[in-house]
C-alpha beads as a LAMMPS data file, in Angstrom:
LAMMPS data file: protein, C-alpha beads

428 atoms
427 bonds

1 atom types
1 bond types

-500.0 500.0 xlo xhi
-500.0 500.0 ylo yhi
-500.0 500.0 zlo zhi

Masses

1 110.0

Atoms # bond

1 1 1 221.937 318.788 432.462
2 1 1 225.037 318.585 434.649
3 1 1 223.346 320.705 437.309
4 1 1 220.253 318.528 437.072
5 1 1 222.289 315.334 437.577
6 1 1 224.136 316.804 440.524
7 1 1 220.934 317.897 442.209
8 1 1 219.409 314.472 441.636
9 1 1 222.427 312.733 443.165
10 1 1 222.264 315.100 446.130
11 1 1 218.589 314.299 446.585
12 1 1 219.224 310.547 446.576
13 1 1 222.109 310.889 448.979
14 1 1 220.366 313.124 451.471
15 1 1 216.957 311.469 451.322
16 1 1 218.135 308.006 452.435
17 1 1 216.126 306.837 455.500
18 1 1 218.065 307.192 458.724
19 1 1 218.342 304.174 460.974
20 1 1 218.891 306.191 464.129
21 1 1 218.716 309.738 465.367
22 1 1 216.842 312.146 463.135
23 1 1 216.905 312.308 459.341
24 1 1 217.928 315.564 457.640
25 1 1 217.449 316.203 453.912
26 1 1 218.067 319.260 451.744
27 1 1 217.225 319.236 448.034
28 1 1 217.836 322.198 445.727
29 1 1 216.836 321.985 442.078
30 1 1 216.945 324.545 439.283
31 1 1 215.743 323.864 435.771
32 1 1 212.950 322.058 433.975
33 1 1 211.389 318.644 434.606
34 1 1 213.058 318.104 437.969
35 1 1 211.801 315.475 440.408
36 1 1 212.579 314.990 444.104
37 1 1 211.617 312.075 446.363
38 1 1 212.429 312.273 450.072
39 1 1 211.825 309.238 452.275
40 1 1 212.370 309.834 455.975
41 1 1 210.830 306.904 457.802
42 1 1 211.994 304.877 460.771
43 1 1 213.892 307.699 462.454
44 1 1 213.842 307.897 466.241
45 1 1 213.644 311.702 466.282
46 1 1 211.631 312.130 463.086
47 1 1 212.600 313.874 459.874
48 1 1 213.695 317.325 458.753
49 1 1 213.291 318.029 455.046
50 1 1 213.752 321.040 452.760
51 1 1 212.921 320.871 449.056
52 1 1 213.610 324.027 447.041
53 1 1 212.653 323.854 443.373
54 1 1 212.647 326.587 440.766
55 1 1 211.759 325.982 437.148
56 1 1 209.066 324.220 435.151
57 1 1 207.424 320.868 435.766
58 1 1 208.887 320.275 439.222
59 1 1 207.515 317.534 441.482
60 1 1 208.244 316.790 445.132
61 1 1 207.247 313.755 447.181
62 1 1 208.111 313.752 450.894
63 1 1 207.321 311.009 453.434
64 1 1 208.132 311.324 457.133
65 1 1 207.485 309.085 460.145
66 1 1 209.172 307.997 463.364
67 1 1 210.103 304.434 464.245
68 1 1 207.305 304.001 466.785
69 1 1 209.652 303.083 469.619
70 1 1 208.364 305.875 471.832
71 1 1 211.892 307.030 472.578
72 1 1 212.462 310.727 473.147
73 1 1 209.994 313.215 471.547
74 1 1 210.314 313.062 467.765
75 1 1 209.288 315.944 465.511
76 1 1 208.774 316.117 461.754
77 1 1 209.535 319.251 459.731
78 1 1 208.947 319.582 456.007
79 1 1 209.336 322.653 453.795
80 1 1 208.564 322.478 450.071
81 1 1 209.294 325.600 448.047
82 1 1 208.312 325.582 444.393
83 1 1 208.390 328.359 441.819
84 1 1 207.608 327.957 438.135
85 1 1 204.992 326.136 436.107
86 1 1 203.240 322.812 436.671
87 1 1 204.614 322.211 440.165
88 1 1 203.257 319.382 442.295
89 1 1 203.920 318.581 445.966
90 1 1 202.872 315.510 447.934
91 1 1 203.567 315.298 451.662
92 1 1 202.825 312.484 454.097
93 1 1 203.592 312.737 457.810
94 1 1 202.695 309.769 459.982
95 1 1 203.591 309.235 463.620
96 1 1 202.945 306.470 466.086
97 1 1 204.628 307.985 469.141
98 1 1 202.533 310.098 471.511
99 1 1 203.151 313.837 471.841
100 1 1 204.902 314.133 468.505
101 1 1 204.645 317.294 466.429
102 1 1 204.601 317.391 462.637
103 1 1 204.912 320.698 460.794
104 1 1 204.683 321.250 457.056
105 1 1 204.957 324.228 454.732
106 1 1 204.226 324.143 451.017
107 1 1 204.894 327.399 449.199
108 1 1 204.054 327.352 445.491
109 1 1 204.228 330.202 443.017
110 1 1 203.531 329.748 439.330
111 1 1 200.845 328.074 437.251
112 1 1 198.917 324.836 437.805
113 1 1 200.331 324.048 441.240
114 1 1 198.951 321.100 443.236
115 1 1 199.520 320.423 446.935
116 1 1 198.517 317.232 448.729
117 1 1 199.137 316.963 452.482
118 1 1 198.334 313.982 454.713
119 1 1 199.051 314.146 458.434
120 1 1 198.155 311.537 461.037
121 1 1 198.197 311.475 464.833
122 1 1 198.761 314.092 467.517
123 1 1 199.957 317.681 466.962
124 1 1 200.114 318.376 463.225
125 1 1 200.278 321.771 461.567
126 1 1 199.985 322.390 457.825
127 1 1 200.403 325.616 455.850
128 1 1 199.847 325.822 452.092
129 1 1 200.646 329.039 450.196
130 1 1 199.676 329.157 446.519
131 1 1 199.725 332.022 444.038
132 1 1 198.833 332.028 440.334
133 1 1 196.118 330.273 438.330
134 1 1 194.573 326.850 438.812
135 1 1 196.026 325.990 442.204
136 1 1 194.653 323.029 444.144
137 1 1 195.246 322.160 447.793
138 1 1 194.107 319.019 449.606
139 1 1 194.829 318.642 453.313
140 1 1 193.838 315.595 455.321
141 1 1 194.567 315.529 459.023
142 1 1 193.802 312.857 461.550
143 1 1 191.771 309.657 461.702
144 1 1 193.572 306.401 460.714
145 1 1 190.990 304.666 462.890
146 1 1 191.073 307.803 465.051
147 1 1 194.781 307.258 465.656
148 1 1 194.097 303.954 467.316
149 1 1 191.644 305.341 469.892
150 1 1 193.786 308.281 470.905
151 1 1 190.953 309.956 469.017
152 1 1 193.170 311.904 466.600
153 1 1 194.329 315.184 468.139
154 1 1 194.920 318.924 467.700
155 1 1 195.441 319.405 463.947
156 1 1 195.734 322.858 462.374
157 1 1 195.449 323.725 458.680
158 1 1 196.066 327.040 456.900
159 1 1 195.499 327.420 453.164
160 1 1 196.143 330.715 451.381
161 1 1 195.421 330.905 447.646
162 1 1 195.849 334.015 445.528
163 1 1 195.837 334.833 441.838
164 1 1 193.424 335.340 438.978
165 1 1 191.131 332.465 439.895
166 1 1 190.443 328.769 439.669
167 1 1 191.557 327.979 443.203
168 1 1 190.293 324.920 445.038
169 1 1 190.945 323.995 448.673
170 1 1 189.782 320.798 450.349
171 1 1 190.413 320.258 454.066
172 1 1 189.420 317.093 455.930
173 1 1 189.995 316.974 459.674
174 1 1 189.056 314.224 462.111
175 1 1 189.816 314.429 465.799
176 1 1 189.645 316.823 468.741
177 1 1 189.953 320.641 468.612
178 1 1 190.977 320.820 464.925
179 1 1 191.282 324.237 463.268
180 1 1 190.984 325.164 459.591
181 1 1 191.646 328.527 457.950
182 1 1 191.170 329.130 454.201
183 1 1 191.794 332.459 452.477
184 1 1 191.167 332.738 448.749
185 1 1 191.499 335.723 446.418
186 1 1 190.427 335.170 442.815
187 1 1 187.306 334.355 440.827
188 1 1 185.690 330.926 440.962
189 1 1 187.376 329.762 444.164
190 1 1 186.066 326.676 445.935
191 1 1 186.579 325.950 449.639
192 1 1 185.450 322.635 451.080
193 1 1 185.965 321.929 454.781
194 1 1 184.891 318.727 456.520
195 1 1 185.453 318.396 460.256
196 1 1 184.502 315.514 462.531
197 1 1 185.186 315.474 466.229
198 1 1 185.072 317.951 469.103
199 1 1 185.937 321.640 469.416
200 1 1 186.489 322.152 465.668
201 1 1 186.785 325.647 464.164
202 1 1 186.563 326.630 460.510
203 1 1 187.163 330.000 458.861
204 1 1 186.762 330.728 455.150
205 1 1 187.475 334.068 453.481
206 1 1 186.731 334.625 449.773
207 1 1 187.020 337.982 448.033
208 1 1 185.874 337.581 444.423
209 1 1 182.984 336.459 442.216
210 1 1 181.742 332.941 441.651
211 1 1 183.203 331.644 444.928
212 1 1 181.746 328.651 446.759
213 1 1 182.294 327.790 450.434
214 1 1 181.119 324.513 451.918
215 1 1 181.632 323.691 455.603
216 1 1 180.500 320.369 457.055
217 1 1 180.954 319.941 460.789
218 1 1 179.865 317.073 463.001
219 1 1 180.684 316.798 466.669
220 1 1 180.640 319.052 469.729
221 1 1 181.320 322.784 470.100
222 1 1 181.952 323.419 466.397
223 1 1 182.128 326.989 465.050
224 1 1 182.100 328.186 461.445
225 1 1 182.878 331.613 460.002
226 1 1 182.460 332.435 456.292
227 1 1 183.174 335.830 454.719
228 1 1 182.454 336.403 451.016
229 1 1 182.830 339.710 449.175
230 1 1 182.023 338.872 445.545
231 1 1 178.980 338.438 443.315
232 1 1 177.305 335.132 442.516
233 1 1 178.668 333.417 445.634
234 1 1 177.389 330.449 447.611
235 1 1 177.913 329.572 451.288
236 1 1 176.770 326.245 452.710
237 1 1 177.115 325.193 456.354
238 1 1 176.033 321.862 457.786
239 1 1 176.435 321.318 461.514
240 1 1 175.319 318.396 463.643
241 1 1 176.119 317.965 467.304
242 1 1 176.143 320.144 470.410
243 1 1 176.815 323.858 470.840
244 1 1 177.421 324.537 467.135
245 1 1 177.571 328.106 465.859
246 1 1 177.702 329.552 462.345
247 1 1 178.367 333.094 461.155
248 1 1 178.191 334.154 457.486
249 1 1 178.923 337.600 456.086
250 1 1 178.295 338.242 452.403
251 1 1 179.176 341.797 451.494
252 1 1 181.306 343.942 449.251
253 1 1 183.735 346.701 450.240
254 1 1 182.931 350.246 449.274
255 1 1 179.184 349.837 449.763
256 1 1 178.676 348.143 446.388
257 1 1 175.927 345.534 446.522
258 1 1 176.871 342.139 445.109
259 1 1 174.338 340.092 443.142
260 1 1 173.096 336.522 443.505
261 1 1 174.423 335.613 446.945
262 1 1 173.004 332.422 448.465
263 1 1 173.294 331.024 451.993
264 1 1 172.219 327.598 453.237
265 1 1 172.629 326.730 456.924
266 1 1 171.494 323.398 458.334
267 1 1 171.982 322.844 462.056
268 1 1 170.920 319.784 464.060
269 1 1 171.632 319.395 467.743
270 1 1 171.545 321.454 470.918
271 1 1 172.172 325.168 471.458
272 1 1 172.910 325.955 467.796
273 1 1 173.341 329.584 466.728
274 1 1 173.335 331.048 463.222
275 1 1 173.954 334.638 462.076
276 1 1 173.689 335.589 458.396
277 1 1 174.469 339.072 457.046
278 1 1 173.875 339.813 453.356
279 1 1 174.306 343.088 451.481
280 1 1 173.448 341.862 447.998
281 1 1 170.631 341.987 445.511
282 1 1 168.761 338.793 444.638
283 1 1 170.092 337.118 447.757
284 1 1 168.649 333.945 449.226
285 1 1 168.946 332.860 452.854
286 1 1 167.766 329.494 454.128
287 1 1 168.350 328.491 457.747
288 1 1 167.130 325.179 459.161
289 1 1 167.634 324.562 462.858
290 1 1 166.577 321.404 464.671
291 1 1 167.227 320.942 468.359
292 1 1 167.079 322.944 471.593
293 1 1 167.852 326.586 472.322
294 1 1 168.589 327.525 468.688
295 1 1 169.023 331.186 467.759
296 1 1 168.913 332.568 464.229
297 1 1 169.546 336.133 463.049
298 1 1 169.293 337.163 459.390
299 1 1 170.218 340.580 457.988
300 1 1 169.664 341.481 454.334
301 1 1 170.228 344.865 452.704
302 1 1 169.637 343.959 449.064
303 1 1 166.740 344.155 446.638
304 1 1 164.664 341.175 445.518
305 1 1 165.960 339.039 448.379
306 1 1 164.327 336.135 450.191
307 1 1 164.902 334.800 453.694
308 1 1 163.608 331.587 455.233
309 1 1 164.041 330.253 458.739
310 1 1 162.696 326.823 459.616
311 1 1 162.890 325.400 463.151
312 1 1 160.907 322.238 463.730
313 1 1 160.933 318.766 465.301
314 1 1 159.969 320.105 468.720
315 1 1 162.803 322.609 468.953
316 1 1 162.665 324.632 472.205
317 1 1 163.669 328.161 473.184
318 1 1 164.258 329.314 469.592
319 1 1 164.608 332.993 468.656
320 1 1 164.484 334.410 465.111
321 1 1 165.306 337.948 464.003
322 1 1 165.081 339.048 460.344
323 1 1 165.643 342.567 459.001
324 1 1 165.519 343.352 455.290
325 1 1 166.061 346.780 453.764
326 1 1 165.416 346.303 450.066
327 1 1 162.781 346.225 447.356
328 1 1 160.558 343.257 446.553
329 1 1 161.905 341.155 449.437
330 1 1 160.197 338.245 451.182
331 1 1 160.723 336.893 454.696
332 1 1 159.228 333.794 456.318
333 1 1 159.669 332.212 459.760
334 1 1 158.421 328.699 460.409
335 1 1 158.873 327.771 464.044
336 1 1 157.507 324.775 465.964
337 1 1 158.339 324.407 469.649
338 1 1 158.160 326.207 472.994
339 1 1 159.168 329.704 474.096
340 1 1 159.818 330.828 470.517
341 1 1 160.005 334.491 469.474
342 1 1 160.160 335.871 465.914
343 1 1 160.609 339.454 464.657
344 1 1 160.653 340.742 461.075
345 1 1 161.527 344.298 460.024
346 1 1 161.365 345.272 456.372
347 1 1 162.155 348.833 455.337
348 1 1 163.713 350.660 452.414
349 1 1 166.267 353.311 453.317
350 1 1 165.297 355.536 450.366
351 1 1 161.756 354.452 449.425
352 1 1 161.054 353.908 445.762
353 1 1 158.621 350.989 445.398
354 1 1 158.525 348.195 447.958
355 1 1 156.487 345.023 447.731
356 1 1 157.390 343.214 450.931
357 1 1 155.667 340.099 452.162
358 1 1 156.270 338.710 455.669
359 1 1 154.885 335.522 457.194
360 1 1 155.404 333.998 460.659
361 1 1 154.274 330.537 461.693
362 1 1 154.697 329.504 465.321
363 1 1 153.317 326.388 466.995
364 1 1 154.016 325.890 470.710
365 1 1 153.868 327.713 474.030
366 1 1 154.633 331.311 474.935
367 1 1 155.327 332.437 471.352
368 1 1 155.575 336.125 470.388
369 1 1 155.645 337.555 466.848
370 1 1 156.305 341.081 465.604
371 1 1 156.142 342.284 461.970
372 1 1 157.080 345.898 461.231
373 1 1 157.001 347.050 457.591
374 1 1 157.593 350.512 456.169
375 1 1 156.627 351.291 452.577
376 1 1 153.823 350.351 450.172
377 1 1 152.141 347.219 448.815
378 1 1 153.012 345.219 451.952
379 1 1 151.290 342.105 453.200
380 1 1 151.855 340.479 456.605
381 1 1 150.584 337.161 457.976
382 1 1 151.096 335.920 461.533
383 1 1 149.886 332.415 462.434
384 1 1 150.328 331.212 466.009
385 1 1 148.991 328.043 467.584
386 1 1 149.599 327.367 471.277
387 1 1 149.352 329.171 474.611
388 1 1 150.169 332.729 475.616
389 1 1 150.902 333.916 472.064
390 1 1 151.176 337.641 471.281
391 1 1 151.264 339.168 467.790
392 1 1 151.941 342.770 466.760
393 1 1 151.793 343.986 463.148
394 1 1 152.542 347.616 462.225
395 1 1 152.475 348.736 458.594
396 1 1 152.763 352.224 457.075
397 1 1 152.339 353.047 453.411
398 1 1 149.787 352.215 450.723
399 1 1 147.747 349.096 449.984
400 1 1 148.907 347.116 453.032
401 1 1 147.115 344.014 454.235
402 1 1 147.412 342.147 457.559
403 1 1 146.239 338.665 458.522
404 1 1 146.478 337.415 462.120
405 1 1 145.272 333.986 463.310
406 1 1 145.666 333.035 466.968
407 1 1 143.691 329.980 468.084
408 1 1 144.396 329.074 471.700
409 1 1 144.437 330.646 475.158
410 1 1 145.521 334.112 476.305
411 1 1 146.461 335.474 472.861
412 1 1 146.992 339.212 472.391
413 1 1 147.021 340.936 468.995
414 1 1 147.670 344.570 468.013
415 1 1 147.514 345.716 464.392
416 1 1 148.319 349.286 463.314
417 1 1 148.118 350.299 459.647
418 1 1 148.510 353.788 458.180
419 1 1 147.946 354.590 454.524
420 1 1 145.407 353.857 451.780
421 1 1 143.603 350.652 450.898
422 1 1 144.646 348.676 453.989
423 1 1 142.667 345.635 455.122
424 1 1 142.975 343.537 458.263
425 1 1 141.701 340.127 459.372
426 1 1 142.109 338.995 462.989
427 1 1 140.598 335.829 464.453
428 1 1 141.200 334.893 468.087

Bonds

1 1 1 2
2 1 2 3
3 1 3 4
4 1 4 5
5 1 5 6
6 1 6 7
7 1 7 8
8 1 8 9
9 1 9 10
10 1 10 11
11 1 11 12
12 1 12 13
13 1 13 14
14 1 14 15
15 1 15 16
16 1 16 17
17 1 17 18
18 1 18 19
19 1 19 20
20 1 20 21
21 1 21 22
22 1 22 23
23 1 23 24
24 1 24 25
25 1 25 26
26 1 26 27
27 1 27 28
28 1 28 29
29 1 29 30
30 1 30 31
31 1 31 32
32 1 32 33
33 1 33 34
34 1 34 35
35 1 35 36
36 1 36 37
37 1 37 38
38 1 38 39
39 1 39 40
40 1 40 41
41 1 41 42
42 1 42 43
43 1 43 44
44 1 44 45
45 1 45 46
46 1 46 47
47 1 47 48
48 1 48 49
49 1 49 50
50 1 50 51
51 1 51 52
52 1 52 53
53 1 53 54
54 1 54 55
55 1 55 56
56 1 56 57
57 1 57 58
58 1 58 59
59 1 59 60
60 1 60 61
61 1 61 62
62 1 62 63
63 1 63 64
64 1 64 65
65 1 65 66
66 1 66 67
67 1 67 68
68 1 68 69
69 1 69 70
70 1 70 71
71 1 71 72
72 1 72 73
73 1 73 74
74 1 74 75
75 1 75 76
76 1 76 77
77 1 77 78
78 1 78 79
79 1 79 80
80 1 80 81
81 1 81 82
82 1 82 83
83 1 83 84
84 1 84 85
85 1 85 86
86 1 86 87
87 1 87 88
88 1 88 89
89 1 89 90
90 1 90 91
91 1 91 92
92 1 92 93
93 1 93 94
94 1 94 95
95 1 95 96
96 1 96 97
97 1 97 98
98 1 98 99
99 1 99 100
100 1 100 101
101 1 101 102
102 1 102 103
103 1 103 104
104 1 104 105
105 1 105 106
106 1 106 107
107 1 107 108
108 1 108 109
109 1 109 110
110 1 110 111
111 1 111 112
112 1 112 113
113 1 113 114
114 1 114 115
115 1 115 116
116 1 116 117
117 1 117 118
118 1 118 119
119 1 119 120
120 1 120 121
121 1 121 122
122 1 122 123
123 1 123 124
124 1 124 125
125 1 125 126
126 1 126 127
127 1 127 128
128 1 128 129
129 1 129 130
130 1 130 131
131 1 131 132
132 1 132 133
133 1 133 134
134 1 134 135
135 1 135 136
136 1 136 137
137 1 137 138
138 1 138 139
139 1 139 140
140 1 140 141
141 1 141 142
142 1 142 143
143 1 143 144
144 1 144 145
145 1 145 146
146 1 146 147
147 1 147 148
148 1 148 149
149 1 149 150
150 1 150 151
151 1 151 152
152 1 152 153
153 1 153 154
154 1 154 155
155 1 155 156
156 1 156 157
157 1 157 158
158 1 158 159
159 1 159 160
160 1 160 161
161 1 161 162
162 1 162 163
163 1 163 164
164 1 164 165
165 1 165 166
166 1 166 167
167 1 167 168
168 1 168 169
169 1 169 170
170 1 170 171
171 1 171 172
172 1 172 173
173 1 173 174
174 1 174 175
175 1 175 176
176 1 176 177
177 1 177 178
178 1 178 179
179 1 179 180
180 1 180 181
181 1 181 182
182 1 182 183
183 1 183 184
184 1 184 185
185 1 185 186
186 1 186 187
187 1 187 188
188 1 188 189
189 1 189 190
190 1 190 191
191 1 191 192
192 1 192 193
193 1 193 194
194 1 194 195
195 1 195 196
196 1 196 197
197 1 197 198
198 1 198 199
199 1 199 200
200 1 200 201
201 1 201 202
202 1 202 203
203 1 203 204
204 1 204 205
205 1 205 206
206 1 206 207
207 1 207 208
208 1 208 209
209 1 209 210
210 1 210 211
211 1 211 212
212 1 212 213
213 1 213 214
214 1 214 215
215 1 215 216
216 1 216 217
217 1 217 218
218 1 218 219
219 1 219 220
220 1 220 221
221 1 221 222
222 1 222 223
223 1 223 224
224 1 224 225
225 1 225 226
226 1 226 227
227 1 227 228
228 1 228 229
229 1 229 230
230 1 230 231
231 1 231 232
232 1 232 233
233 1 233 234
234 1 234 235
235 1 235 236
236 1 236 237
237 1 237 238
238 1 238 239
239 1 239 240
240 1 240 241
241 1 241 242
242 1 242 243
243 1 243 244
244 1 244 245
245 1 245 246
246 1 246 247
247 1 247 248
248 1 248 249
249 1 249 250
250 1 250 251
251 1 251 252
252 1 252 253
253 1 253 254
254 1 254 255
255 1 255 256
256 1 256 257
257 1 257 258
258 1 258 259
259 1 259 260
260 1 260 261
261 1 261 262
262 1 262 263
263 1 263 264
264 1 264 265
265 1 265 266
266 1 266 267
267 1 267 268
268 1 268 269
269 1 269 270
270 1 270 271
271 1 271 272
272 1 272 273
273 1 273 274
274 1 274 275
275 1 275 276
276 1 276 277
277 1 277 278
278 1 278 279
279 1 279 280
280 1 280 281
281 1 281 282
282 1 282 283
283 1 283 284
284 1 284 285
285 1 285 286
286 1 286 287
287 1 287 288
288 1 288 289
289 1 289 290
290 1 290 291
291 1 291 292
292 1 292 293
293 1 293 294
294 1 294 295
295 1 295 296
296 1 296 297
297 1 297 298
298 1 298 299
299 1 299 300
300 1 300 301
301 1 301 302
302 1 302 303
303 1 303 304
304 1 304 305
305 1 305 306
306 1 306 307
307 1 307 308
308 1 308 309
309 1 309 310
310 1 310 311
311 1 311 312
312 1 312 313
313 1 313 314
314 1 314 315
315 1 315 316
316 1 316 317
317 1 317 318
318 1 318 319
319 1 319 320
320 1 320 321
321 1 321 322
322 1 322 323
323 1 323 324
324 1 324 325
325 1 325 326
326 1 326 327
327 1 327 328
328 1 328 329
329 1 329 330
330 1 330 331
331 1 331 332
332 1 332 333
333 1 333 334
334 1 334 335
335 1 335 336
336 1 336 337
337 1 337 338
338 1 338 339
339 1 339 340
340 1 340 341
341 1 341 342
342 1 342 343
343 1 343 344
344 1 344 345
345 1 345 346
346 1 346 347
347 1 347 348
348 1 348 349
349 1 349 350
350 1 350 351
351 1 351 352
352 1 352 353
353 1 353 354
354 1 354 355
355 1 355 356
356 1 356 357
357 1 357 358
358 1 358 359
359 1 359 360
360 1 360 361
361 1 361 362
362 1 362 363
363 1 363 364
364 1 364 365
365 1 365 366
366 1 366 367
367 1 367 368
368 1 368 369
369 1 369 370
370 1 370 371
371 1 371 372
372 1 372 373
373 1 373 374
374 1 374 375
375 1 375 376
376 1 376 377
377 1 377 378
378 1 378 379
379 1 379 380
380 1 380 381
381 1 381 382
382 1 382 383
383 1 383 384
384 1 384 385
385 1 385 386
386 1 386 387
387 1 387 388
388 1 388 389
389 1 389 390
390 1 390 391
391 1 391 392
392 1 392 393
393 1 393 394
394 1 394 395
395 1 395 396
396 1 396 397
397 1 397 398
398 1 398 399
399 1 399 400
400 1 400 401
401 1 401 402
402 1 402 403
403 1 403 404
404 1 404 405
405 1 405 406
406 1 406 407
407 1 407 408
408 1 408 409
409 1 409 410
410 1 410 411
411 1 411 412
412 1 412 413
413 1 413 414
414 1 414 415
415 1 415 416
416 1 416 417
417 1 417 418
418 1 418 419
419 1 419 420
420 1 420 421
421 1 421 422
422 1 422 423
423 1 423 424
424 1 424 425
425 1 425 426
426 1 426 427
427 1 427 428
């Protein structure tokens, strides 16, 4: 108790707001049910805070801001170190002077840790390290009316969560060239990233089962990268704006195929690009692209998997590539626009029984479609409406069927089938 009282007195003494210069605070607490509140506001040079807590039930609340006078170049630094059970950290860094830098570090080890970081204006950087069960991290950077028309600048967020599971990370960034990085190890992890503004980048890495990654980007030149290595995982990407790109890799180390991996990508805007790679059984891929010069590439190496690509609303210069190497898989391309090209390859590396079904729909000018299937019980449909369309279907195996419809000018079709019980229908 005496140590607790002394640490509390030290916290009150060192956390008093400074009226001039910078504010420096150091709080060290050992024991149970400790609480630390650091208020560093109104300092010309910003605040410098260190909170080190070890024990059970620790809480830390740190607030930092400059005085807004514009004098010198203030900087805020905050380090919160917590070890034990039921730790909670809340950090707020707000600046009103241009070219200020705010840096925060929250390092939590133990059970049921919670981190809440809010940073506003200019060059903020946040790092959250959590290990154990049931950790939660919430990071909000930028906005406040877009930092009063300075448009909320250059924020960076890093969240690393490790343990046996139950991790949740939520990152909200508003401004220009924001960056978010989330790494989670443990079952049932949830990563939610929302970015608004220009030149945003998001990276999510999840290594275990039952993980969910959700990335929502709006603005210009956004890029998203999601890597998942567990079973029963879900990746969702929503992008709207110009020059957006998304890359998703769902796999498992050691060549083991995960099960029930789903991907949903929705892109609206110009020059969007999406690449999806799945190595799992019962995987589902859905890609929707609306806009100009979109490119989609889907790879799937699992059994009983389905892939869909949908590009409509007069989207131009779209290209789709789908390759599936598994049993009982289905691929479909729906493409409306000009200068579109679609290719589908479906093969089984070691053929047991394959029941593939491929379908390509293209409406527009100068479309080309290619379906290549290797195995048995295959069925391929290619529908093209427009000018200068070309369709090629090649199937080897048993009981294959091909259907080609081209109704316009200068269409070219080539169908090659080898095996038993094949049937073909071509109308030009």
